[in-house]
N, C-alpha and C positions, 0 to 999 in steps of 0.2 A: 507144266502140269498144274491143273487147278488145285487150289487149297481146299481141303475138305473141312468145312465148318460144321461142328456138331449141332444138331437140332436142340434148341432149348425148350424144355417142357416144364410147365409149372403144375404141380399136383396139389390141389386144395381139397382137404378133407379133415373133419374133426376126429377121424379114426387114425390113431397112430399106426395100427397094423396096415391099413390101406395105403397110407402115405409111404411108409417105409418099404412095403412090398413093391409097389409100383415104381418108386424111385430106384430101387435096386434092379428091377427088371429093365428099366429104361437105360440105366447106366451100363448094364451088361450088354445092351444093344448098341452102345456107342453114343448115346445121347447125353446131354447135360441136363440133369434133373434138379429142380428146386422144389421145396415143399413149404406149405403153409397150413396152419390149422385154424385160422380165424381171419375175419375181415381185416383186422388191424395188421396182422402179419402179412397178409396178401398185399396190402397197400404199401408196406415197407419193401416188399420184393419187386413190385411192379416196375420200378425203373429198369429192371433187367430186360424187359421187352421180350417175353417168351414167344416162341413160334407157335406153340400149342399150349392150351390150358385144359387139364383134366379136372373137372369140378364135380364134387359130390352134390347131388341134388338136395339131399336132406341133411342140413347142418343145423346144430343147435344155436339158437340166438340170432340167426340171420338167414335171409332168403338167398339162394344162389343167384337169383336175378339181380339182387342188390350189388353183388360183386361184379357181375358182368356190365352193369350200367354204370 
């Protein structure tokens, strides 16, 4: 029987409500959710190698494109 590996999702938003709500919903769906609220925190988490990134378009202090590049 194949081993079921949970999908790793990184949620990046400067809104605590958005991060916590999405992470809770993803975990309830059986996924492994990581959250970050800034560019610095995102770079600290990136060694995790997420399968999916949910990224807020409008974040204070940095462009979302900077995080993706």
